[in-house]
Each structure stands twice: as structure tokens, then as C-alpha cells.
C-alpha positions as CSV (number, residue, x, y, z in Angstrom):
1,M,19.2,-25.3,13.1
2,A,18.1,-28.9,12.4
3,D,17.1,-31.3,15.1
4,D,19.8,-33.5,16.8
5,V,17.9,-36.6,15.9
6,Q,16.9,-38.0,12.6
7,T,13.4,-37.5,11.3
8,Q,11.6,-40.8,10.9
9,V,8.5,-39.6,9.0
10,L,7.4,-36.6,7.0
11,T,5.1,-34.2,8.7
12,S,3.9,-30.6,8.1
13,D,6.6,-29.4,10.6
14,V,9.3,-31.2,8.6
15,L,7.9,-29.6,5.4
16,R,8.1,-26.1,7.0
17,R,11.6,-26.6,8.2
18,W,12.7,-28.0,4.8
19,A,11.0,-25.1,3.0
20,R,12.7,-22.5,5.2
21,A,16.1,-24.2,5.0
22,A,15.9,-24.5,1.2
23,L,14.8,-20.9,0.8
24,A,17.8,-19.7,2.8
25,A,20.1,-21.9,0.9
26,L,18.7,-20.8,-2.5
27,H,19.1,-17.2,-1.4
28,E,22.7,-17.7,-0.6
29,A,23.4,-19.6,-3.9
30,R,21.2,-17.5,-6.2
31,A,23.9,-15.3,-7.6
32,E,26.3,-18.3,-8.2
33,I,23.5,-20.2,-10.0
34,D,22.7,-17.2,-12.1
35,E,26.3,-17.1,-13.3
36,L,26.1,-20.8,-14.4
37,N,23.1,-20.2,-16.7
38,V,23.8,-20.9,-20.3
39,F,21.0,-23.2,-21.3
40,P,18.5,-23.0,-22.8
41,V,19.4,-19.3,-23.3
42,P,22.2,-17.3,-21.7
43,D,19.8,-15.1,-19.7
44,G,21.5,-15.4,-16.3
45,D,18.4,-15.8,-14.2
46,T,18.0,-19.5,-13.3
47,G,19.0,-19.0,-9.7
48,T,16.7,-16.1,-9.3
49,N,13.8,-17.9,-10.9
50,I,14.1,-21.0,-8.7
51,Y,14.5,-18.8,-5.6
52,L,11.4,-16.7,-6.4
53,T,9.4,-19.8,-7.2
54,W,10.4,-21.4,-3.9
55,Q,9.7,-18.2,-2.1
56,A,6.1,-18.1,-3.5
57,A,5.6,-21.7,-2.3
58,C,6.8,-20.8,1.1
59,E,4.5,-17.8,1.3
60,A,1.6,-20.1,0.3
61,L,2.3,-22.5,3.2
62,P,-0.1,-21.4,6.0
63,D,0.9,-21.3,9.7
64,G,-1.1,-23.2,12.2
65,D,-2.1,-26.8,12.8
66,L,-2.2,-28.5,9.3
67,S,-2.2,-32.1,8.3
68,F,0.7,-33.0,6.1
69,A,-1.6,-33.4,3.1
70,E,-3.0,-29.9,3.6
71,A,0.5,-28.4,4.0
72,V,2.0,-30.1,1.0
73,S,-1.0,-29.2,-1.2
74,A,-0.7,-25.6,-0.3
75,F,3.0,-25.6,-0.8
76,G,2.7,-27.2,-4.3
77,R,0.0,-24.8,-5.4
78,G,2.1,-21.8,-4.3
79,A,5.0,-23.1,-6.3
80,L,2.8,-23.5,-9.4
81,L,1.3,-20.0,-9.1
82,G,4.7,-18.4,-8.4
83,A,6.7,-20.2,-11.0
84,R,9.2,-18.1,-12.8
85,G,11.1,-19.1,-16.0
86,N,11.8,-22.5,-17.4
87,S,13.7,-23.7,-14.3
88,G,11.0,-22.4,-12.0
89,V,8.2,-24.1,-13.8
90,I,10.1,-27.5,-13.7
91,T,10.8,-26.9,-10.0
92,S,7.1,-26.3,-9.4
93,Q,6.2,-29.5,-11.2
94,L,8.7,-31.5,-9.2
95,V,7.3,-30.1,-6.0
96,R,3.6,-30.5,-6.9
97,A,3.9,-34.1,-8.3
98,C,6.0,-35.2,-5.2
99,G,3.4,-33.6,-2.9
100,I,0.5,-35.4,-4.7
101,R,2.0,-38.8,-4.0
102,L,3.0,-38.0,-0.4
103,A,-0.4,-36.6,0.4
104,R,-2.0,-40.0,-0.2
105,V,-0.6,-41.6,3.0
106,Q,-0.4,-40.7,6.6
107,N,3.1,-40.3,8.1
108,P,4.9,-41.0,4.8
109,G,8.2,-42.8,5.2
110,P,11.2,-43.9,3.1
111,V,9.4,-45.9,0.5
112,D,6.8,-43.2,0.1
113,L,9.4,-40.5,-0.4
114,A,11.3,-42.6,-2.9
115,D,8.1,-43.3,-4.9
116,A,7.2,-39.6,-4.8
117,M,10.6,-38.6,-6.2
118,V,10.1,-41.1,-9.1
119,Q,6.6,-39.7,-9.8
120,A,8.0,-36.2,-9.6
121,A,10.8,-37.0,-12.1
122,D,8.3,-38.7,-14.4
123,A,5.9,-35.7,-14.2
124,A,8.8,-33.2,-15.0
125,Y,9.9,-35.2,-18.0
126,G,6.3,-35.5,-19.2
127,A,5.7,-31.7,-18.8
128,V,8.6,-30.9,-21.2
129,A,7.7,-31.5,-24.9
130,K,11.4,-32.4,-25.8
131,P,13.3,-33.4,-22.7
132,V,17.0,-32.8,-22.9
133,E,19.6,-34.7,-20.8
134,G,22.2,-32.7,-19.0
135,T,19.6,-30.6,-17.4
136,M,17.8,-30.5,-14.0
137,L,15.6,-33.3,-15.4
138,T,18.7,-35.6,-15.5
139,V,19.5,-34.6,-11.9
140,A,16.0,-35.3,-10.7
141,R,15.9,-38.7,-12.4
142,A,19.3,-39.7,-10.8
143,A,18.2,-38.6,-7.4
144,A,14.9,-40.6,-7.7
145,N,16.6,-43.8,-8.9
146,A,19.1,-43.6,-6.0
147,A,16.2,-43.0,-3.5
148,V,14.4,-46.1,-4.7
149,A,17.5,-48.2,-4.3
150,A,18.0,-47.0,-0.7
151,A,14.4,-47.2,0.4
152,S,13.9,-51.0,0.4
153,N,15.9,-51.5,3.6
154,G,16.8,-47.9,4.6
155,T,15.6,-45.1,6.7
156,L,14.3,-41.7,5.6
157,A,17.7,-40.4,6.2
158,D,19.3,-43.1,4.0
159,V,16.9,-42.2,1.2
160,C,17.8,-38.5,1.5
161,L,21.6,-39.2,1.6
162,A,21.4,-41.4,-1.4
163,A,19.3,-39.0,-3.4
164,V,21.6,-36.0,-2.6
165,K,24.8,-38.0,-3.4
166,A,23.4,-39.1,-6.7
167,A,22.1,-35.7,-7.6
168,R,25.5,-34.1,-7.0
169,E,27.2,-36.8,-9.1
170,A,24.7,-36.3,-11.9
171,L,25.1,-32.5,-11.7
172,A,28.9,-32.9,-12.2
173,E,28.3,-35.0,-15.3
174,T,26.0,-32.4,-17.0
175,T,29.0,-30.5,-18.2
176,G,29.9,-33.2,-20.6
177,Q,26.3,-33.9,-21.7
178,L,25.5,-30.6,-23.3
179,E,27.7,-28.8,-25.8
180,A,26.7,-25.4,-24.4
181,L,27.8,-26.4,-20.9
182,R,31.0,-27.9,-22.1
183,R,31.9,-24.8,-24.0
184,A,31.2,-22.6,-21.0
185,G,32.9,-25.0,-18.5
186,V,29.9,-25.1,-16.2
187,V,27.3,-27.5,-14.8
188,D,23.6,-27.1,-15.5
189,A,22.2,-24.1,-13.6
190,G,18.8,-25.7,-13.0
191,G,20.4,-28.9,-11.8
192,A,22.5,-26.9,-9.4
193,G,19.4,-25.3,-7.9
194,L,17.8,-28.7,-7.4
195,V,20.9,-29.9,-5.6
196,V,20.7,-27.0,-3.3
197,I,17.0,-27.9,-2.5
198,L,17.8,-31.5,-1.9
199,G,20.8,-30.6,0.2
200,A,18.4,-28.7,2.5
201,M,16.2,-31.7,2.8
202,E,19.2,-33.9,3.7
203,M,20.0,-31.4,6.5
204,V,16.5,-31.4,7.9
205,V,15.8,-35.1,7.7
206,T,19.2,-36.3,9.0
207,G,19.7,-33.6,11.6
208,R,23.2,-32.8,10.3
209,A,24.6,-29.3,10.2
210,P,24.5,-27.6,6.8
211,R,27.4,-28.2,4.5
212,P,29.9,-25.3,4.2
213,G,29.3,-23.0,1.2
214,T,26.4,-23.0,-1.1
215,G,27.0,-26.5,-2.6
216,V,27.2,-25.0,-6.1
217,P,30.2,-26.5,-8.0
218,A,32.9,-24.1,-9.1
219,R,33.2,-23.2,-12.8
220,V,35.7,-25.5,-14.6
221,P,38.0,-24.2,-17.3
222,P,36.5,-24.6,-20.8
223,P,38.5,-26.4,-23.5
224,V,40.8,-23.9,-25.2
225,E,39.5,-24.8,-28.7
226,D,35.9,-24.1,-27.8
227,T,36.2,-20.6,-26.3
228,H,34.4,-18.9,-29.1
229,E,31.1,-17.2,-28.4
230,L,27.9,-19.3,-28.3
231,D,25.5,-19.1,-31.3
232,P,22.6,-16.8,-30.2
233,D,20.3,-18.3,-32.9
234,G,16.9,-19.4,-31.5
235,P,13.4,-18.2,-30.7
236,A,13.2,-14.5,-29.8
237,Y,10.6,-14.6,-27.0
238,E,9.8,-16.5,-23.8
239,V,6.1,-16.7,-23.2
240,M,4.6,-17.7,-19.9
241,Y,1.1,-17.7,-18.5
242,L,-1.4,-19.5,-16.3
243,L,-4.1,-21.4,-18.1
244,D,-7.5,-22.4,-16.8
245,T,-8.6,-25.4,-18.9
246,S,-9.7,-29.0,-18.8
247,D,-6.9,-31.5,-18.1
248,D,-8.1,-33.5,-21.2
249,E,-7.0,-30.7,-23.4
250,V,-3.4,-30.5,-22.3
251,A,-1.8,-33.3,-24.3
252,E,-2.9,-31.8,-27.7
253,F,-2.2,-28.3,-26.5
254,R,1.4,-29.3,-25.6
255,R,1.9,-30.8,-29.0
256,R,0.6,-27.6,-30.6
257,L,3.0,-25.4,-28.6
258,D,5.8,-27.7,-29.6
259,G,5.1,-26.8,-33.2
260,L,5.4,-23.1,-32.4
261,G,8.8,-23.2,-30.6
262,D,11.0,-25.0,-28.1
263,S,11.6,-25.3,-24.3
264,V,7.9,-26.2,-24.0
265,V,6.8,-26.9,-20.5
266,V,3.1,-27.3,-19.4
267,V,2.6,-28.3,-15.8
268,G,-0.3,-28.3,-13.3
269,G,-3.5,-30.2,-13.0
270,D,-7.1,-30.0,-11.7
271,G,-7.9,-27.3,-14.2
272,L,-5.0,-24.9,-13.6
273,W,-1.8,-25.1,-15.7
274,N,1.4,-23.2,-15.9
275,V,2.6,-22.7,-19.5
276,H,6.1,-21.9,-20.8
277,V,7.4,-21.8,-24.4
278,H,10.2,-20.1,-26.3
279,T,8.9,-18.9,-29.7
280,D,9.0,-16.3,-32.4
281,D,5.2,-16.1,-32.6
282,V,4.0,-14.7,-29.3
283,G,0.4,-14.2,-30.6
284,A,0.1,-17.8,-31.7
285,A,1.4,-19.1,-28.4
286,I,-1.2,-17.1,-26.5
287,E,-4.0,-17.8,-28.9
288,A,-3.4,-21.6,-28.5
289,G,-4.3,-21.1,-24.8
290,I,-7.3,-19.0,-25.7
291,G,-8.6,-21.7,-27.9
292,I,-9.0,-24.2,-25.0
293,G,-9.4,-22.0,-22.0
294,R,-8.5,-18.8,-20.2
295,P,-4.9,-17.6,-20.1
296,H,-4.0,-15.1,-17.4
297,R,-0.9,-13.6,-15.7
298,I,0.7,-13.5,-19.2
299,R,4.4,-12.6,-19.3
300,V,6.5,-12.1,-22.4
301,T,10.2,-11.6,-22.3
302,H,12.3,-10.6,-25.4
303,F,15.6,-12.5,-25.2
304,A,17.4,-9.6,-26.9
305,D,16.8,-7.6,-23.7
306,Q,18.3,-10.4,-21.6
307,G,21.7,-11.9,-21.0
308,P,25.1,-10.2,-21.2
309,K,25.0,-6.6,-22.3
310,A,26.4,-3.2,-21.3
311,P,25.2,-2.1,-17.9
312,K,22.1,0.0,-18.0
313,T,22.4,3.6,-16.8
314,G,19.9,5.9,-15.3
315,R,18.0,6.2,-12.1
316,A,14.2,6.2,-11.6
317,V,12.2,7.8,-8.8
318,I,8.9,6.2,-8.1
319,A,6.4,8.2,-6.1
320,V,3.1,7.2,-4.6
321,A,0.5,9.9,-5.3
322,A,-2.8,10.4,-3.5
323,G,-4.5,12.5,-6.1
324,A,-4.5,13.5,-9.8
325,G,-2.9,16.9,-9.0
326,L,-0.2,15.3,-6.9
327,A,0.4,12.7,-9.6
328,A,0.9,15.6,-12.1
329,L,3.4,17.3,-9.8
330,F,5.5,14.2,-9.2
331,A,5.4,13.4,-13.0
332,E,6.5,16.9,-13.9
333,A,9.4,16.5,-11.5
334,G,10.4,13.3,-13.4
335,A,8.9,10.6,-11.2
336,I,7.1,7.4,-12.2
337,V,3.8,7.7,-10.4
338,V,1.8,4.9,-8.6
339,T,-1.7,5.7,-7.3
340,G,-2.0,5.3,-3.6
341,G,-2.6,7.0,-0.3
342,P,-5.3,6.9,2.3
343,G,-8.4,5.0,1.1
344,R,-6.6,3.4,-1.8
345,R,-3.1,2.3,-0.8
346,C,-0.9,0.7,-3.4
347,S,0.3,-2.9,-3.2
348,T,3.7,-4.4,-3.3
349,G,2.9,-5.8,-6.7
350,E,2.0,-2.3,-8.1
351,L,5.3,-0.9,-6.9
352,L,7.2,-3.9,-8.3
353,A,5.5,-3.4,-11.6
354,A,6.6,0.2,-11.7
355,I,10.2,-0.8,-10.9
356,E,10.1,-3.2,-13.7
357,R,8.6,-0.7,-16.1
358,S,11.4,1.8,-15.3
359,H,14.1,-0.5,-16.6
360,A,16.4,1.4,-14.4
361,P,19.3,-0.2,-12.5
362,E,18.8,2.3,-9.6
363,V,15.5,3.2,-8.1
364,V,14.4,5.5,-5.3
365,L,10.9,4.8,-3.8
366,L,8.9,7.6,-2.2
367,P,5.9,5.9,-0.4
368,N,4.6,9.3,0.8
369,D,2.3,7.6,3.3
370,N,3.2,6.0,6.7
371,D,1.2,2.9,6.1
372,S,2.8,2.4,2.7
373,I,6.4,2.4,3.9
374,G,6.3,-1.3,4.7
375,V,4.8,-2.1,1.3
376,A,7.6,-0.1,-0.4
377,E,10.2,-2.0,1.7
378,A,8.7,-5.3,0.5
379,A,8.8,-4.2,-3.1
380,A,12.4,-3.0,-2.7
381,M,13.4,-6.4,-1.2
382,A,11.9,-8.3,-4.1
383,A,13.5,-5.9,-6.7
384,R,16.9,-6.3,-5.1
385,Q,16.6,-10.0,-5.7
386,N,16.4,-9.2,-9.4
387,G,19.6,-7.2,-9.2
388,V,18.0,-3.7,-9.0
389,R,19.5,-1.3,-6.5
390,V,16.6,0.2,-4.6
391,A,16.4,2.7,-1.8
392,V,13.2,3.6,0.1
393,I,13.0,7.1,1.5
394,P,10.6,6.8,4.4
395,T,8.4,9.7,3.4
396,R,5.3,9.7,5.6
397,A,3.4,12.4,3.8
398,Q,2.8,13.6,0.3
399,V,4.5,17.0,1.1
400,Q,7.6,15.1,2.2
401,G,7.7,13.4,-1.1
402,L,7.4,16.7,-2.9
403,A,10.3,18.1,-0.9
404,A,12.4,15.1,-1.6
405,I,11.9,15.0,-5.4
406,A,12.6,18.7,-5.6
407,V,16.3,18.0,-4.7
408,H,16.7,14.9,-6.8
409,D,19.7,15.0,-9.1
410,A,20.4,11.9,-11.3
411,H,23.9,13.2,-12.0
412,R,24.9,12.6,-8.4
413,S,26.0,9.2,-7.1
414,F,23.2,7.0,-6.0
415,D,24.3,7.2,-2.3
416,D,24.6,11.0,-2.4
417,D,21.2,11.4,-4.1
418,V,19.6,9.1,-1.5
419,V,21.2,11.2,1.3
420,Q,20.0,14.5,-0.2
421,L,16.4,13.2,-0.7
422,S,16.3,11.7,2.8
423,A,17.5,15.0,4.3
424,A,15.0,17.1,2.4
425,A,12.1,14.8,3.5
426,G,13.3,14.6,7.1
427,Q,13.5,18.4,7.3
428,T,9.9,18.8,6.2
429,R,7.4,18.9,9.0
430,H,3.9,18.0,7.8
431,G,0.4,18.5,8.7
432,A,-3.2,18.3,7.3
433,V,-6.8,19.1,8.1
434,T,-9.8,16.9,7.7
435,I,-13.4,16.3,9.0
436,A,-14.3,13.7,11.5
437,V,-16.6,11.1,10.1
438,K,-17.4,9.4,13.4
439,D,-17.1,10.0,17.2
440,A,-13.7,8.9,18.4
441,W,-11.0,9.5,20.9
442,T,-7.8,11.1,19.5
443,M,-4.5,12.4,21.0
444,A,-6.3,15.8,21.1
445,G,-9.3,14.5,23.0
446,T,-12.7,13.2,21.9
447,C,-14.1,14.4,18.6
448,R,-17.6,14.3,17.2
449,I,-18.9,13.7,13.7
450,G,-18.4,16.9,11.7
451,D,-15.6,18.3,13.9
452,A,-12.6,19.8,12.0
453,L,-9.4,18.0,12.9
454,G,-5.8,19.3,12.6
455,V,-3.0,16.8,12.1
456,V,0.6,17.6,12.9
457,D,3.4,15.1,12.0
458,G,0.9,12.2,11.8
459,D,-1.0,12.8,15.1
460,F,-4.3,14.5,15.7
461,A,-3.3,17.8,17.4
462,L,-6.5,19.9,17.2
463,I,-10.2,19.6,17.4
464,T,-12.1,22.7,16.2
465,D,-15.4,23.8,14.9
466,D,-14.3,24.7,11.3
467,L,-11.5,24.0,8.9
468,I,-10.1,27.5,8.9
469,S,-9.4,27.3,12.6
470,A,-7.9,23.9,12.2
471,A,-5.7,24.9,9.3
472,T,-4.3,28.1,11.0
473,G,-3.7,26.1,14.2
474,V,-1.8,23.4,12.3
475,V,0.4,26.1,10.6
476,D,1.2,27.8,13.9
477,R,2.4,24.6,15.3
478,L,4.5,23.7,12.3
479,L,6.0,27.1,12.1
480,G,6.7,27.2,15.8
481,G,9.9,25.3,15.1
482,G,11.0,27.7,12.3
483,G,10.8,27.4,8.6
484,E,11.3,29.3,5.4
485,L,8.9,27.7,2.9
486,M,5.4,26.4,3.4
487,T,3.7,24.2,0.8
488,V,-0.1,23.9,0.7
489,V,-1.7,21.1,-1.3
490,R,-5.4,21.7,-2.0
491,G,-7.5,18.6,-2.0
492,E,-11.2,17.7,-2.6
493,G,-13.5,19.7,-0.4
494,A,-11.0,22.7,-0.1
495,T,-12.8,25.9,-0.8
496,A,-11.1,29.1,-2.1
497,E,-12.1,30.8,1.1
498,L,-10.2,28.2,3.2
499,V,-7.0,28.5,1.2
500,D,-7.1,32.3,1.1
501,A,-7.7,32.5,4.8
502,L,-4.7,30.3,5.5
503,V,-2.4,32.2,3.2
504,R,-3.4,35.6,4.7
505,H,-2.8,34.2,8.2
506,V,0.8,33.2,7.3
507,R,1.6,36.4,5.5
508,R,0.2,38.5,8.3
509,N,2.1,36.6,11.1
510,R,5.2,35.2,9.4
511,R,6.3,37.5,6.6
512,D,9.6,35.7,6.4
513,V,7.9,32.5,5.1
514,D,7.2,31.9,1.4
515,V,3.9,30.1,0.6
516,V,3.2,28.0,-2.5
517,V,-0.2,26.4,-3.2
518,Y,-0.8,23.4,-5.4
519,D,-3.9,21.5,-6.5
520,G,-3.4,18.0,-5.3
521,G,-6.9,16.4,-5.8
522,Q,-6.4,14.1,-2.8
523,Q,-9.4,12.7,-1.0
524,R,-10.2,12.9,2.8
525,Y,-7.8,15.8,3.5
526,P,-8.9,19.2,2.1
527,L,-5.4,20.5,2.9
528,L,-2.0,19.0,3.2
529,I,0.7,21.3,4.6
530,G,4.4,21.1,4.6
531,V,7.0,23.4,6.2
532,E,10.7,23.3,5.2
């Protein structure tokens, strides 16, 4: 909730509150903004791109005692590195340019904010090879001009109120400024995102309660005579990348990109630039960057794969595998495999990349490791923001993942499939054996280097002299609660003698239990054991 008093100067605390308020507002408005998106291409992701760009900026803003200059610099760099899409790139340029101006003074006030908004609008226009009115550029310019008019004798709150009012009025006029918007009966999507961001600033600076709703204007009926479909003609690809190059090279580079396509945006500074272009020649767009520096984080989107189309069908299961053999087992069962597990846990980015590669509207994640569940949840949250339906089955061990995927059925409803996989995983007790690599205290007592350790449901339960004793002890505890099927996954360091001894032990003492043995190839744990 905003403060009850108006903010008089900009501080790092004000920046943090504005960043959080805008992120929440963009999250609420994201779907509505996506629906507005018809320019420059009808790909329906402007709200998502602005939201993810802003989220990256927020994540780059450190906690702790920072000067305003330090905070605004970190925020701007985060926006630049996390920019997504044409609208996200322009948003990042507005943020960065505004921050550069504000960082020059201590305790920036009304005049400083107004000047910063002007410089931000100038920078955004300058970053676009062919600026088009009726876009978020128009909204940014209108807000900046109104801020300047209010700053001469006004407070920080007056500047914000004037800027937001002008931005909303300019946004409403965009419908009549672009033919594509007029035909669709909508305002500019990027401009709508900017209004949401400015509205959050107004709330923080003035201390007022947030406006009801998202602030995104409702769709207006299009003229009857113009209800025919929009012409899809235009460049086939969107190319984006970060570019390390000298600032002196950028003007000519931008002109070269302009000859290769349209929607050219090049923003940044101090040797790091974010590049965006729509083109038919992907290779030439990337080679232009290679000619003057180092392109990285290259993303290419084929517009034919975007925008309105029939809903995708299918469901993907993504499993984290701790060894080559386990990877083969999951792949054979139909899963997309991500390498992970103890010693080499996967990242959120790797899981997100796998979700994107699947091109599936429904995804089930099997982390198969207790410490990877949080990573999977983070990846799922990010994927949901892109419209993918994702469920995380909290599998804490590889054998639970194997049990889950064994009952996967893509012909069931998504909810039913998730329930079945969750039940199979939950009904699988799991254990393992390993060798202590240092002296330590465990739940089973103090172990020494070289001791054999038995793990039951994630806790150390046994300390023995050899792996065979540890393995049979783990199995006895797992089977103590009943069970019909035991799965043994052989890892690195597992001898044939160890596996044979364990299988003989089970068959001698529990003839009612079936035993299956797989080669998993996992490190650190010679045996993984599951009982269903």
C-alpha cells in the first residue's frame, strides 16, 4: 500500500515501491494488453513482453542500502538484459535513459523527473530506425511534455499526475492514428503497458490508492466497413540479440539493419546494446552484429508460428535425469530429458528452455530431486506467464519419477493425468546407498570417511561397514511398510556383486515382491531403490 503522504523526492526506496507496484499492475493487465496487440504484428504478446522485461529489471534491483544512483542503474541494466520483444526493448530504453538522467543528481525532484522523461522519450525515438506515431513512443512523448509543463511550479506529485493524465489521453487517440488499430478497434498495446507503469508511479508518488481495474481501455467497436482481416504481408522473422560493441559503431549499424527489414530498435550504451529487427534475412541481421562486435543471447521467432491459430494439442513430460541410463529410461517412456541431480542440478533456465522446445500447451515437470523442486516451480511460474499450463509433480527421487512416468497417459485429461502421476510418485518409497566422503553427523549417528550409508526417504538411516549391508538394510526398511514392486537403479561404483546380493536378499525374504534392475549411470549413489 502506498504511503499516506506525498513523496517529495525520488529515493531508492521509492524506486523499489514503484517497481513492485508496476510489476503487480502489469501482471494483472498482461492478458488484456496481449489481446490488444495488433501492431507491428498480430502476435499477441506485448503485455507478456513488457511484464517479463519489468520483472527482469525488478530482479536485478538488489536489496540493502543503496544510493538512488546505484539502484536506478541496476534497475536499468536489468531491464536491458531482460528485454523481450519490440515493446520490451522500448520499455527498457525508456527506463535506462530516464535512470541515467536521474542518477546525475542527489534527491531528484520535479524538474529532474520531467527532464528525465523527456530524455527517455528522445532516446526511445532515437533507438527506433523509423518511429511510428500511434505507438508507445507517442504515449511517452505526451507524458514527457505534460511533465515539463507541470514541473516549473509543481510538486513531484503534480508532475506524475500530469504525465499520467496526458499518457491516458494520448493512448486513447492511438486508435485513430494507425490504420491497424482503427480496423481492430483497439488502442496501442505498448502504449497501454506504459500507461500501467506510469499509473503505478502516480500511486506511489502521490500516496493515493490504486485505481480500480487494470487501467487498460476497453476494446471499441471497429468500423463496419473495415472488419476484413488484416494483411499479413511483412517480414517473416523477429531477430533479437545482445551486442557487445563500441558505441561509435551503433549509428551506422542501425542504418544497416534498417536496410534489412523494419521495426528496428537498437538500445543500450557503454558497450552493451539490445538489438531488435523484423526481417526476412535472419543471417544478414546476425552477421551485421558479428561485423562490429559480439552478438549473444540470440533469439529468432518465425511470425508464422505466432498470432491467432488453432490451439496446439499434446502434452509434454519433462524429467530431470541424474545419469545417462536414467535419461534413456525417461526418454524411452516419452519424456523430454534435462540433465540434473546431485552434483549437477539443473537451472530454471534449462527447464524453461525444455518447456519452450516442447511446443506443448500442457507440460508436466518431474524434478526427481528434492533440491530441484523449487527450481521446477520457478520455471513453471515463468512458463505459465507465457500461457503454458504446467504442473510440477514434487518427485524427490529418480525412482519416484520413473514410477510417475510409467502411468502417464496423454489421452487422459490434464488434471486426471496429474493426479495419477502424483499418486504413483507419492506411493513410491525411496532409498539409496552411498559412501561417506567426510566425517559428519547424520540422523543415524556420526559417520567416518569410507563408511557405507543407507538413505531412506531422503534421510540417512544406516551407517555400516559395506554397501551390501547398507543396501539390504535400506530394502528391509522400505519393505517394512509393504510393497509389490522394487526398482533398483545401478549407478557408477555399483558392482555386480552388490546388485546380485541385494536381489538374492529380496527373493529369499520377500518372494511376493518383484524386482527390476536398471542401469542408471548416476554419480554418488551406487544404488537408487524404489518400492511401490
